[in-house]
C-alpha positions in Angstrom: 5.1 7.0 13.9 4.1 9.0 17.0 1.8 12.1 17.2 4.0 13.5 20.0 6.0 16.0 17.9 6.6 19.7 17.8 4.3 22.1 15.9 7.2 23.2 13.8 8.0 19.6 12.7 4.3 18.9 12.1 3.7 21.8 9.8 7.1 21.5 8.0 6.6 17.9 7.2 3.1 18.1 5.7 3.9 21.4 3.8 7.1 19.8 2.4 5.1 16.8 1.2 2.3 19.0 -0.2 4.8 20.7 -2.4 6.3 17.6 -3.9 6.0 17.7 -7.7 3.4 15.0 -7.9 1.1 17.0 -5.6 1.7 20.5 -7.2 -1.3 22.1 -8.8 -3.5 19.1 -8.0 -7.1 20.1 -7.7 -8.9 17.3 -5.9 -12.1 19.0 -4.7 -13.9 17.4 -7.6 -12.3 14.1 -7.1 -15.6 12.7 -5.8 -18.6 10.9 -7.1 -21.7 12.9 -8.0 -23.8 11.2 -5.4 -21.5 12.5 -2.7 -22.3 16.1 -3.8 -26.0 15.3 -4.1 -26.1 13.9 -0.6 -24.2 17.0 0.7 -26.8 19.2 -1.0 -29.6 17.1 0.6 -28.0 17.6 4.0 -27.7 21.3 3.3 -31.3 21.7 2.2 -32.7 19.7 5.1 -30.6 21.6 7.7 -28.6 18.6 8.7 -25.2 19.5 7.2 -23.6 20.1 10.6 -24.7 16.9 12.2 -21.6 15.1 13.6 -21.0 11.5 12.5 -18.4 8.8 12.5 -17.4 6.8 9.4 -15.1 3.8 9.2 -12.9 2.9 6.3 -12.3 -0.9 6.1 -12.2 -3.8 3.7 -14.1 -7.2 3.9 -11.7 -9.7 2.4 -8.0 -10.0 1.7 -6.9 -9.7 -1.9 -5.3 -12.6 -3.8 -6.4 -15.1 -1.1 -3.7 -13.5 1.0 -3.5 -13.6 4.8 -3.1 -9.9 5.4 -3.0 -6.4 3.8 -0.3 -3.7 4.1 -2.1 -0.4 4.6 -0.7 2.3 2.4 -1.8 5.6 1.0 -2.1 7.5 4.3 0.3 10.2 3.2 -1.6 11.0 0.1 -4.9 11.0 2.1 -3.4 13.4 4.7 -2.2 15.8 2.0 -5.5 15.7 0.3 -7.4 16.6 3.4 -4.9 19.3 4.3 -5.1 21.0 0.9 -8.7 20.3 0.0 -10.3 23.4 -1.6 -12.8 24.3 -4.4 -11.4 26.7 -6.9 -13.4 29.4 -8.8 -13.4 27.4 -12.1 -14.6 24.3 -10.2 -17.4 26.2 -8.6 -18.3 27.6 -12.1 -18.4 24.1 -13.4 -20.8 22.9 -10.7 -22.9 26.0 -11.2 -23.2 25.1 -14.9 -24.4 21.6 -14.0 -27.6 23.3 -12.8 -28.0 21.0 -9.8 -27.2 23.2 -6.8 -28.3 26.6 -5.6 -25.9 29.5 -4.8 -26.1 29.0 -1.0 -24.7 25.5 -1.4 -22.0 26.7 -3.8 -20.9 29.3 -1.3 -20.4 26.6 1.3 -18.2 24.8 -1.2 -16.2 28.0 -1.8 -15.5 28.2 1.9 -14.9 24.5 2.3 -12.0 23.4 4.6 -11.6 20.1 6.3 -12.3 20.6 10.0 -12.8 17.0 11.1 -10.9 14.4 13.2 -9.1 11.5 11.5 -7.6 8.4 13.2 -5.7 5.9 11.1 -3.3 3.0 11.4 0.2 4.1 10.7 1.2 3.7 7.0 2.8 0.4 6.4 0.8 -1.4 9.1 -0.4 -5.0 8.6 -4.2 -5.0 8.8 -7.0 -7.5 8.5 -10.6 -7.7 7.2 -13.3 -5.7 9.0 -11.1 -3.6 11.3 -11.2 0.1 10.8 -8.1 1.4 8.9 -9.3 4.9 9.1 -11.9 6.4 11.5 -13.3 9.8 10.5 -15.3 12.0 12.9 -16.8 15.4 12.0 -19.6 17.2 10.1 -21.5 14.9 7.7 -21.2 17.6 5.1 -17.4 17.2 5.0 -17.1 13.5 5.7 -19.5 12.6 2.9 -17.4 14.5 0.3 -14.1 12.8 1.1 -15.3 9.2 0.9 -14.5 8.5 -2.7 -11.0 10.1 -2.7 -10.0 8.4 0.6 -11.1 5.0 -0.8 -9.2 5.7 -4.0 -5.9 6.5 -2.2 -6.1 3.7 0.4 -7.5 0.9 -1.8 -4.9 1.4 -4.5 -1.7 1.8 -2.6 -2.7 -0.9 -0.1 -3.4 -3.3 -2.9 0.0 -2.7 -4.6 2.0 -2.7 -1.4 0.5 -6.1 -0.5 1.2 -7.5 -4.0 4.8 -6.3 -3.7 5.2 -8.0 -0.4 3.9 -11.3 -1.8 6.4 -11.0 -4.7 9.3 -10.1 -2.5 8.5 -12.8 0.0 8.5 -15.3 -2.9 12.2 -14.4 -3.6 13.1 -15.5 0.0 14.3 -11.9 0.2 14.2 -8.6 1.8 11.3 -8.7 4.3 11.7 -11.7 6.5 15.0 -13.4 5.5 18.5 -12.3 6.2 19.7 -12.6 2.6 18.0 -10.2 0.2 17.3 -10.8 -3.5 16.6 -7.3 -4.7 13.4 -6.8 -6.5 12.9 -3.7 -8.8 9.5 -2.4 -9.8 9.4 -2.1 -13.7 5.7 -1.4 -14.3 5.5 2.2 -15.6 4.6 1.3 -19.2 1.9 -1.1 -18.1 0.2 0.9 -15.4 -3.4 2.1 -16.1 -2.3 5.7 -16.0 0.5 8.0 -14.8 -0.8 8.5 -11.2 -1.2 4.7 -10.8 2.3 4.3 -12.0 3.9 6.9 -9.7 1.9 6.0 -6.5 2.1 2.3 -7.4 5.9 2.5 -7.4 5.7 4.2 -4.0 3.5 1.5 -2.6 5.8 -1.2 -4.2 8.7 0.3 -2.3 6.8 0.2 1.0 5.9 -3.4 0.3 9.6 -4.4 -0.1 10.8 -3.6 -3.6 14.3 -2.1 -3.5 14.0 0.2 -6.4 11.9 1.4 -9.3 12.5 2.1 -13.0 10.0 5.0 -12.7 12.1 8.2 -12.6 9.1 10.4 -11.6 8.5 8.1 -8.6 12.1 8.3 -7.7 12.1 12.1 -7.9 8.8 12.6 -6.0 9.4 10.0 -3.2 13.2 9.6 -3.0 13.0 5.9 -4.1 16.2 4.4 -5.6 15.9 4.2 -9.4 17.2 1.3 -11.5 17.5 0.5 -15.2 20.1 0.0 -17.9 19.2 -0.7 -21.6 16.4 -2.3 -23.7 16.6 -4.6 -26.6 16.3 -1.6 -29.0 19.7 -0.4 -27.7 21.4 -3.7 -28.7 19.6 -3.8 -32.0 20.6 -0.3 -32.9 24.3 -1.4 -33.2 25.9 -3.5 -35.9 26.7 -6.2 -33.3 25.8 -7.1 -29.8 29.4 -6.8 -28.7 29.6 -3.3 -30.1 26.4 -2.4 -28.2 27.8 -3.8 -24.9 31.1 -1.9 -25.4 29.3 1.4 -26.1 27.1 1.0 -23.0 29.9 0.3 -20.6 31.9 3.2 -22.1 29.0 5.5 -21.1 28.4 3.8 -17.7 31.6 2.0 -16.7 30.6 1.9 -13.0 27.1 0.6 -13.8 27.9 -2.3 -16.2 24.7 -4.3 -16.3 24.1 -5.9 -19.7 21.0 -7.3 -21.3 22.0 -10.7 -22.8 18.9 -12.2 -24.4 18.4 -10.0 -27.5 19.7 -12.7 -29.8 20.9 -15.8 -27.9 21.7 -15.9 -24.2 24.3 -18.7 -24.2 25.8 -18.4 -27.7 26.3 -14.7 -27.9 24.9 -12.7 -24.9 27.0 -14.3 -22.1 30.2 -14.8 -24.3 30.0 -11.1 -25.3 29.4 -10.0 -21.8 32.4 -11.9 -20.6 34.6 -10.2 -23.3 33.4 -6.8 -22.2 33.8 -7.8 -18.5 37.5 -8.7 -19.1 38.0 -5.3 -20.8 36.4 -3.6 -17.8 38.7 -5.4 -15.4 41.7 -4.4 -17.4 40.6 -0.8 -16.7 40.1 -1.5 -13.0 36.3 -1.9 -13.1 34.0 -4.9 -13.2 30.9 -6.4 -14.8 28.1 -5.9 -12.2 25.3 -8.0 -13.7 23.6 -9.5 -16.7 19.9 -9.4 -17.3 17.8 -12.2 -18.9 14.4 -11.1 -20.1 13.1 -14.1 -22.0 13.3 -17.9 -22.3 13.6 -20.6 -19.7 14.9 -18.5 -16.9 15.7 -21.4 -14.7 17.8 -23.3 -17.3 19.4 -20.1 -18.8 20.3 -18.6 -15.4 22.0 -21.9 -14.2 23.9 -22.2 -17.5 24.9 -18.5 -17.4 26.1 -18.9 -13.8 28.3 -21.8 -14.8 29.9 -19.9 -17.7 30.4 -16.7 -15.7 32.0 -18.6 -12.9 34.3 -20.5 -15.3 35.4 -17.2 -16.7 36.2 -15.9 -13.1 33.1 -13.6 -12.8 31.8 -15.1 -9.6 30.5 -11.8 -8.3 28.6 -10.8 -11.4 24.9 -11.1 -10.6 22.1 -12.5 -12.8 18.9 -10.4 -13.0 15.7 -11.9 -14.3 12.6 -10.1 -15.7 10.0 -11.3 -18.3 6.4 -11.0 -16.9 7.2 -12.3 -13.5 4.8 -12.7 -10.6 5.1 -14.4 -7.2 4.1 -17.8 -8.4 6.6 -17.8 -11.2 9.4 -16.5 -8.9 8.6 -19.2 -6.3 8.7 -21.9 -8.9 12.1 -20.6 -10.2 13.5 -20.6 -6.7 12.3 -24.2 -6.1 14.0 -25.2 -9.3 17.3 -23.8 -8.1 17.5 -20.9 -10.6 20.7 -19.0 -10.3 19.0 -15.6 -10.1 20.2 -12.8 -7.8 17.7 -10.1 -8.5 14.3 -9.6 -10.1 12.5 -7.0 -12.2 8.7 -7.2 -12.0 6.4 -5.1 -14.0 2.8 -5.8 -15.2 1.8 -8.3 -12.5 2.9 -5.9 -9.8 1.8 -2.4 -10.9 -1.6 -3.7 -11.9 -2.0 -6.3 -9.2 -2.9 -8.4 -12.3 -4.6 -11.4 -10.6 -6.7 -9.2 -8.2 -6.9 -5.7 -9.5 -9.1 -4.2 -6.6 -9.0 -4.2 -2.9 -12.7 -3.4 -2.3 -12.4 -1.2 0.7 -15.6 0.5 1.9 -16.5 3.6 4.0 -19.5 3.2 6.2 -21.5 5.3 8.7 -20.9 3.9 12.2 -22.4 6.6 14.5 -24.4 9.8 14.5 -24.5 12.5 17.3 -27.7 13.0 19.1 -28.1 15.2 22.2 -24.3 15.5 22.5 -23.6 11.7 22.3 -22.7 9.4 19.4 -25.5 6.9 18.8 -24.3 3.7 17.0 -25.5 2.9 13.5 -25.2 -0.3 11.5 -25.9 -1.3 7.9 -28.1 -4.4 7.8 -28.1 -6.6 4.7 -29.4 -9.9 3.4 -25.7 -10.6 2.8 -24.3 -11.3 6.3 -20.8 -10.1 5.4 -22.2 -6.7 4.6 -23.6 -6.1 8.1 -21.3 -3.5 9.6 -19.9 -3.1 13.1 -21.6 -0.1 14.8 -20.3 2.6 17.0 -17.1 4.6 17.4 -14.4 2.0 17.7 -10.8 1.3 18.3 -8.6 -1.7 17.4 -6.1 -3.4 19.7 -3.4 -5.8 18.8 -2.1 -8.4 21.3 1.4 -9.7 21.1 2.6 -12.9 22.7 6.4 -13.4 22.8 6.8 -10.5 20.3 4.5 -12.1 17.7 1.1 -10.7 16.7 -1.5 -13.1 18.2 -4.9 -11.5 17.7 -6.7 -8.2 17.1 -9.7 -7.0 19.1 -12.2 -4.4 17.8 -13.8 -2.6 20.8 -16.0 0.4 21.3 -13.9 3.5 21.9 -15.1 4.0 25.5 -14.2 0.4 26.6 -11.1 0.1 28.8 -7.9 -1.3 27.2 -6.9 -4.6 28.9 -3.9 -4.1 31.2 -2.5 -7.5 31.8 -5.6 -9.5 32.9 -6.5 -12.5 30.8 -8.3 -11.6 27.6 -11.1 -14.0 26.5 -11.8 -13.8 22.7 -14.4 -15.5 20.6 -15.0 -15.7 16.8 -17.7 -13.1 16.0 -19.3 -15.5 13.5 -18.6 -18.9 14.9 -18.9 -17.9 18.5 -18.0 -21.4 19.9 -14.5 -20.8 18.7 -12.8 -19.2 21.7 -9.3 -18.5 23.0 -7.7 -16.9 26.1 -4.6 -14.8 26.0 -2.7 -14.7 29.2 0.7 -13.0 29.1 0.8 -10.3 26.4 1.6 -6.8 25.4 -1.1 -4.7 23.7 -0.9 -1.8 21.1 -3.7 0.5 20.0 -3.6 0.7 16.2 -5.6 3.8 15.4 -3.5 7.0 15.8 -4.7 10.6 15.6 -3.8 12.2 12.2 -6.1 15.3 12.3 -7.9 16.7 15.4 -10.6 19.3 14.6 -9.0 20.0 11.3 -5.5 20.5 12.7 -2.8 18.1 11.4 -1.2 16.5 14.5 0.8 13.6 13.0 4.5 13.3 12.1 4.4 12.0 8.6 7.3 9.4 8.4 9.7 9.3 5.5 9.4 6.6 2.9 12.4 4.8 4.4 10.7 4.8 7.8 7.5 3.5 6.4 9.3 0.7 4.6 11.3 -0.3 7.7 8.1 -0.3 9.7 6.4 -2.6 7.2 9.3 -5.0 7.4 9.1 -5.0 11.2 5.4 -5.6 11.0 5.8 -8.6 8.7 8.3 -10.1 11.1 5.7 -10.2 13.8 3.3 -12.3 11.8 3.4 -16.1 12.0 4.8 -17.8 8.9 1.5 -19.6 8.6 -0.3 -16.2 8.1 2.4 -15.2 5.5 1.8 -18.4 3.5 0.7 -17.4 0.0 -1.7 -20.2 -0.5 -4.4 -21.1 2.1 -2.9 -18.9 4.8 -3.8 -19.3 8.5 -6.7 -16.9 9.3 -5.5 -14.3 11.7 -7.9 -13.8 14.7 -9.9 -10.5 14.5 -12.6 -10.5 17.2 -15.2 -8.2 18.6 -15.4 -7.3 22.2 -18.4 -8.8 23.9 -20.0 -5.3 24.3 -19.6 -4.5 20.6 -20.8 -7.9 19.6 -24.0 -7.6 21.7 -24.6 -4.1 20.5 -24.3 -5.3 16.9 -26.8 -8.2 17.5 -29.3 -5.9 19.2 -29.1 -3.4 16.3 -29.6 -6.1 13.7 -32.5 -7.6 15.6 -34.1 -4.1 15.9 -33.7 -3.3 12.2 -35.1 -6.7 11.2 -38.4 -6.2 13.1 
């Protein structure tokens, strides 16, 4: 996760990612809203296109009443910036719109990203109102990229967070020692192919162990999982014949779907018959899958019958429109389920289908210095934090204790007591004595040059798991979680109050 790498590794990693199949032939210069282009044109016409500015990308509230968000999508954002171009047919399309003159179109033809980007490492745990991405550069460039960056970060962060909620509900792979593997099964229910592929990637970052989406597996080296559907069983004269044909084709991957007709009267008995035949050939029945009915009752009864037949190691996998609430209820009921397949609720973040991240101007350069800017609104939650900022995280005994948003020029505390106060309810105060501190925003691009070592998907996933293990259980709680402390430095808080007061005159 460090920027301290060789030039060779830097260029090799981003070029290898940029040539992955999902990225090939992607033209994303026009992946923007029209008002971004009209503002760019206005900057060009008014002679302000080269004004240097700072933008922050952040979100205001956690999705699903959650206590945190897993930030994902940085790799896609980095490749987008690295490869951003306008191609001749795209210029011709914009010319045909009749909105822009030829001088502006020539600037688009020559467009390359030359700005500076800082971001939290992908897989980081983040909280409302703290910058996840800080962009610095020409307003002409930074205005164009707003919509795409929000698209990438909002979507993958939302799905990664939903995946973590689901996996945590299984008492599984993120914070417990014993894992209950959870596979992402959402391809057929995703809103489109990109949402399915990148959603599967985000799900893996969030803790899923595999995906049914072969394209996601191919593009991102995610383990793939899947066996048969009910149509396979129905296509044979009997369920037993279907089971036998399947294990003949995949004797080392014998996972059987047992609910096509009747789980307990035919599915499990037929699976046991085939399991015995496999054992006679030196192999074994790995698992059965139940996709409908009362999963708690059926799994417990299936477990009894499998155990009675000597198939103690055969696992029971459950699917059937699962989400974190259903999984948690099943676990509380003592369901005998060893693994999960989750589709619609995960890939669509069904109960909260948008993160709501925003991208706001924080500073403008005047006379060689950045002057802070703030958006003031009748809605207090929409008043933005001004200036070029950084985010510090304080750890006490290895656990994340509080985050502090500071102006970039302020000194990072080095062991002295840190006094924090709630930026809204300022009477709420706390002091941190012994701590370690980490700066969250890391350089990704500097003056257009890519300077970050993009981690592998496995490294991101491991980082996310480690991040979650630093959070108090109260913050991980799915309902009414403890609100993690995110405070402003006194200097930033006073600057914000002064700007608001000035704008309200």
